[in-house]
N, C-alpha and C positions, 0 to 999 in steps of 0.2 A: 070211117073215123080212124085217125092215125094212132099209132101205139101210145104216144104221150097222152093224148086226149082220152083214149080208152081207159088207161091206168087212172088217170086224174079223175074221170067220171065215177069209177068204182069207189074211190076214197070220198068223193063228194056226196055219193049216195050213202055213205056211212056217216054223213054230217061233218065231214071235215072242211075246213076253210078252203074255198076254191084256190085262193092265191098260194097257200102252202102246198096243196095237192098238185097244182100244175107245176110248181117250182121243183118239188122233189121228183116228179115224174120226168121233167126235163133233165134234171141231174143224172138220174138213173140211166136215161137214154144216152147221155154223154159217156157214162162209165161203161155201159154195154159196148160203145163204139171202141173204147180204149182197152177193155179187159184182156183181149188176146195179147196185148203188148205188155201187160202188168204182171208183176210177180208178187204173190202173197208176202206180206211183211216188210216190203221194200218201197219206199218212195220213188217213183219213177217219172222222169219227164216223159210227156206224151209225144214229143218231137225233139230232134237235135236242138241243143241250146246255143244261143249266140253268146258272145263274150259277155255282153251287158247283162245276160240273165244269170251268169254262173255265181255271182255273189249272193244273189237272193236264193238261188237253189241251195247253195252250201249252208247259208244261214238256216234255212228251213231244215235241211237234212241234219244238221247238228242237233236240233231240238225235237224233231219229230220222232217219237218212240212208238213203234207199232208192234202190237202182238202179232203172232205169226199168221193169223187168219184173215188179217185186214188187207184190202187193196187200197193203195194210195197213189194218186196221180198229181203230178206237179204240172200246172198249165201256165206256160209263159204268156206274154201278152198277145202274140199272134193268134193264140187259141182262146185265152181267157177273155179277151175283149169282145168275143162273139157270144159269150155265155152270160146273159144278163137276166135278171128277174122279170116277171110279167110286169107290164106297166101299171097293173093295179096294185102291185106290191112295193110301193115306193119306200116303205120302211126297211126292204131288204137290200136297197141300193147303198153300196158302200164306197163306190168310186165313181167320178164323173166319166162319161163315155169316152171322152177324148184323152183320158189319162191312161198310162199303161198298167194294165191289171195283172197281178200275179194271184193265181188261186191255187188252193190244195183242195182236192175232193177225196174224202176218205169213205169207203164203203165197208161196212161190216155185214156180210151176206148172212142170210138166214131166213127162217119162215117170215119174218118181217124185217126187211132190210132196214138198217140205220145208215144214214148218210150225213156227213158233216161237209159243209162248204165253207172254206176259209179264205178270206181276202187278206193277203199279206203284203201288198204293194205299199211302199213308203209314200206313194202318191194318193193313197186312200184317205178320204176325210173321216172314214169310220172304219178302221181296220178291226177284223174280228171274224166270228164264225156264227152260222145256224146250224142247229142240229134237227134233223127230220126222221120220222118214222111213221109208216103207214099213212102218209099224206099229211101228218100233223107237224107243226112246229113245236118241238119239244123245248126249245130254249135257244137264247142267243148270248153271245159274249162280245162285248164292245170294249176296245181298249183305246186310251187317249193317244198312244204313239204306236208306230210300226215296231219299234224295238221291244216294246212291252208285249205286243202281240206275239212276236217271235219267242220271246222268253216263256210265255205262258203256254206255249203249244204242248210241251211235255206233260203238264199237269192236266189240261183240259182233254187231251186225247186219251190219256190213261183213264180218266174218270168217265169219259162219255162214249169211247169207242172200243176199248178193249174187251175181249170176249170174257164172259164170266165162268165158262166151263173150266173144269180142272184140266190142267196141262199134262200132256204126255211127254215121254222122253224126247220124241222127235220135235216137239214144240220148243222144249228148252234148247236143243241143238240148233234149230232153225233161228230162234231169237238171238242166241249168242253169236252165230256166224254172221247174221246180219249186222249186229252191233260192231263186231270186229272189222267188217268189210268197210262200214262207214268210218270207222276210227283210221283205218289204213288209208282211204281216199282222202280225208280231210287232214290227216297228219296231226290230229288232236287227241288228247287223252281224256278230255271232258265231255265227250259226246254222250248225250242222254242214254242212260241204261238203267234199268231196275235191277239191282244186283240180286234181288230176291228170285229172279228168273233166268239169270245167266249162269250156266254151269262153269264158266271161266271163273266167276267171282264166288260161286258156291258149288264146287264140285260134287257135294253130297246130294244135289238135286238129281244126279244121275249115278250116284252110288259109286264115285270115284275119288281120286285125290288130285291135288293141284298139278302135279307133274303129268299125270295121264290126261287130265283135262286139257292141259296146254297142247299136248301133241295130238289129242283127238281133234281139237279145233283146227290145228294146222293141216292135219291129214284131210278132213272134211273140205276145208276151203281149197286146198290144191287139187284134190280129186275132182271137185266140181269144176274148177277152173280149167283143168286140163281136158276135161270131157267137153266143156262148152267150146273150147278152141282146138278140138281134137285134130282136125285136118291139118292145121298149120303146124301143130306140135309134131305130128306124125311125119310130115314132110321134112321137118328139120332133123329128126332123129334118123330117118331113113337115109337122108343125104349123109349123115355122119357115118353110116355103116356101109355105104356103097350099094350095090344092086341086091346083094343077098343080106336080108335081115337075120340077125343072130350072130353077126360077127363080133368079135371082141370090142371093136371100135363102137358099134351101136349100143351094145350092152353098157359099155363104159359111158357113152352119151347119156343114156337114160339114168344112170346112177348119178352122173355129174349134174344133170338138170334137176333131179330130185334133191340132192343135197344143197345146191345153191338156192333153190326155191325155199326150201325149209330154213336155211340160214337167213334169207332175206326177211322172212316173217318173224323169225326169232329176233332179229335185229330191230324190227318195228316194236316188238314188245319191250325189248330193253330200252330203246331210245325214248319211247314215250312213257316208260316207267309204269307200264301196265302190271308188271310183276317184278318183285324185288328178288332177283337171283341170289343176292348176297345173304338172304335170309334162309336160303336152303340148308337143311341138314345134311350130314354125311350121307345118310341113306337116300335123301332126295337128289343129291348130286349123282349118286350111283345110278338111281332110277332115271334121271335125265339122260345120262350117257347111253343107258340101255335103250330107252325110248327113242332117242335121236337115231341110233343105228337101225332099230326095228322099223321106224317110219320111213327112213331113207330106202330100205329093202322094200317095204310095202308100196311105196310110190313108184319106185323103179320098176317093180313087178307090174304094177298097173300100166305104166307107160309101155313097157315091152309088149304086154297083151294087146294094147291099143294098136301098136305098130303092126303086129301080126294080123289083126283083124283088118287093118287099113291096107296091107299088102295083098290080102285075099280079095278085097273089094276092088282093087285096082287091076286085078287080072281079067 
């Protein structure tokens, strides 16, 4: 017996509807396939997107608001069209087989996985979502139009997918960073965010103030970004310093990269009016200058340490 049938049989033995049991088991199998490529708290395409897919992805990204423990996959037609409900579950069919389907699958892992399957294609005759848990169909949401389906994503995902456990400091940080990276990518200031969970909007969540919160967000984003692209970053900085790392030229290059990267993110904050710098008090302006200089030093130091490690690795 294949894994899908095995899981479905377990739920059917618990008196769950076979149609929903098989559909959830199939959706979980799909997510198992893509999980190694997904990052918690982020809506991730399961394969490179074509130009025609980008507008749909961006529309979803703007409205999909995920708590930090959720996995979310964006399925373009080349994948989504192969994932269809069982023939016996006609009521779960939202789009004709020959039409391009765009699906979101959201998984809340736990003792009893909860999974949301959302059809957002503007070709769907019935855009909307199903919510499953333990082989049971908990509920459905149907929308008369594609646009309304997209607009309602924020509310329905928060209500039916977000974890109910108390958040920790790392959760607030992860949630805020994910929001800002979406904002940066989309170039929009109205990306869905629950300000009660974002330390940028409510610095007291992590017992800080708005200046420190701003630079913490910037530091964390750049630190992760440079770590993810470590080899290319190190190659560039090593080239700037010649054969021997530690020269003034290389240290200067690290400082320059840190400063430029911080200024780029600050410019996004200013351009999108995410923070009104004109409202800063004299004390906050002084703190801003201090934190800017400190964050430049901290990131520059991180970069220098990365290049040292890279140079040893290359020997």
